[in-house]
C-alpha positions in Angstrom: -23.5 -9.8 -6.5 -21.4 -7.8 -3.7 -23.0 -5.4 -1.7 -21.4 -2.2 -1.4 -21.6 0.6 1.6 -20.4 4.1 1.8 -16.9 4.1 2.7 -15.9 1.0 1.4 -12.5 0.9 -0.4 -12.9 -0.8 -4.0 -10.4 -2.1 -6.3 -11.2 -1.5 -10.0 -10.1 -3.6 -13.0 -8.2 -0.8 -14.7 -6.3 1.9 -13.2 -7.4 5.6 -13.3 -4.8 7.9 -15.1 -3.1 9.0 -12.3 -2.0 5.1 -12.0 -4.2 4.1 -8.7 -6.6 1.5 -9.1 -8.2 2.1 -5.4 -11.1 3.8 -5.0 -13.5 5.1 -1.7 -17.4 4.9 -2.6 -18.9 8.2 -1.4 -22.7 7.8 -2.5 -24.6 4.8 -3.3 -27.9 4.5 -5.0 -29.0 4.3 -8.7 -25.6 6.0 -9.3 -22.3 5.4 -7.5 -19.9 8.1 -6.7 -16.5 6.9 -6.2 -13.3 8.9 -4.9 -10.1 8.0 -6.2 -7.8 7.5 -3.1 -4.3 8.8 -4.9 -5.4 12.1 -6.4 -9.1 12.6 -5.1 -10.7 12.7 -8.4 -14.6 12.0 -8.2 -16.4 10.1 -10.5 -20.2 9.4 -10.8 -21.5 6.2 -12.7 -24.3 4.2 -13.0 -24.9 1.1 -10.7 -24.5 -1.2 -13.4 -21.2 -0.1 -14.8 -20.0 0.3 -11.2 -20.6 -3.4 -10.6 -18.8 -4.3 -14.1 -15.6 -2.3 -13.2 -15.4 -3.2 -9.5 -13.1 -6.1 -8.7 -13.2 -6.3 -5.0 -14.0 -4.4 -1.8 -12.4 -4.0 1.6 -14.3 -2.3 4.4 
């Protein structure tokens, strides 16, 4: 399992409604808060769902 840190850029399997699939990790813990790099929308999701949707990370 890949370890993610605050500030990491994450690529998701499916794109956001704005068309981007690039996100930045804002908060980590039991829930992950990620921010869309294109439109700035912030989403909080559970850690298990985050690991399912995340494809890769760039630091």
